[in-house]
Steps between C-alpha positions, in 0.01 A plus 500: 500500500487475879732740683754315714549802724172441679520120535603346831571158644130480591409518129720203408460272806145387402616400149781265605490178294326679216625541143650812349514489120835622371575525128480138374495330839334501839667559835340397826527731799656275765518754780461862598722580800539810710867594526500746791296767673394810316760778515415850614364691203450189283161427349521122552700228673755334267409155370612238253320276254633159405374353172558154356503389139580184307847344523745649253314828460741792460386861521722804488511710812280800437148627475253241372133559435277251682128469528295362786123439513430739788809726510497581128808573289822568692850601388723334760880497523598136558830323551562132446617348828507131415435215261478134586306183433199641689492819294643845446476766773459875458491776761361854508580741786276794589631776726 
């Protein structure tokens, strides 16, 4: 499993619009956004990931194991932030 502690925004930005396989479904990485400047003593700048899934998809907030072709297997804490006719939305925050 890939360690999340070493991943940065720069690791996810090139894989925007690519699939992440999650349990019995696939989420697409819509965006990887920097949140602010790196704090003194921090190992990376904080960033967020926004994923989209099919309409009506419900996932419990928590750690979900996802796999990606180049990033490998990741255990990411995601929160559902929306659901509408264009799909479900999930967010992960990295500090």
